[in-house]
N, C-alpha and C positions, 0 to 999 in steps of 0.2 A: 470630139467623137469618132466613131470610126466605123465606115461602109461595109459591111461584107454581112451578109443574109441577114439584114436588121443593126441596128442600131447598139453600139457596143460603147459604155460610160468607160473613161479612161481616166478622167479624172475628176474632181471637183475644184472651181473656181470658187472662191469666198471674196469675203467683202462688202458687197454691196447688201444696203440692211432693207431694200423695197426690190418692188420687181421690175425685173432687165425690162428695157422696153428698148433699147438698140446694141448691135453687137458687130463688131467690124475686126479683119484680121488684116496686120501690118501688112506693105507689098513683100517683106520676105518673108512673112508667115511667121518670126518667133516672139513676136507681141498679139496678144486679141483684149479688146477696147470694149468694156460694155457700157451700159448707158443706165441711167435710173433717176426718179424725181433726185435734182439737187446735185446727183452726181455722176465721175465718168470716172472708173477703172481700169485701169491695164494692170497686164501679168504677163510676165516673160515664158513663154511657155515652150523656149528652144531644148529644155529637157526632157528627161522623164519624171520629175519634180518639179511643176508647173511653178512657181512665187511670184507674191504680190509684188508689181513694181511702184505703183505710184498711184496716190488717190487725185483726184482733179478735182476740190471742191470748186463749186460756183456759180451755178443757175440755179435760183428760184423758180422750177419751172421742169417739166417733165423733158428728159432730152428723147427727142424722136428719130432724129440719126445721129451717128458718128463714122468717124471715116480717118484714115491716116495719113496723111500730108503723103508724097511720093515717095521722100528720101526714108519715112517711118521717122524722122525726128519731132513730128506736130498730131495733134489729136485736133482734132476740130468736131464742135456739137452743136444739130441745131434744136432749137426748139418748137413747141407748138405754131408760135408767131412767128418762125422764121429767123429767128433771133440769132446768131451766132457764137459760140465761145471756143478760142482757142489755150491749150496748154504745150506746154516742152514735153517732151512724155521721159529727158532723163532727169529734172530739177518739178514737175506737177507747176510750176509757175505760169501764170496768164500772162497769153502774148495773141499779139493781134492773128483770129481764125484764119488770113490771107486767101490765096485762091488756086495753090497745087494740089488738091484734096485728091484723093482714090477718089471715083461714084462706087 
């Protein structure tokens, strides 16, 4: 979205099939991640034509918070009960949530 006398739609990021419950940008602004029930999806938004980068499936719960690690190489999500999940952004493989996420 772009601000300038109102909001303007710049593109549509598709892939999630449920309500989006959390969104975060990577520290360098090149990626955006969105969480829903049972999934987190990341898109590469560094060009004028954003593309789906990786689908990180896993939690059997609503994702209430999503954030990137400071280096942008990992996405961490948190559910209702405070449970945390982590994924490698390049591969989508699960990994430890770690503790260096951006708030």
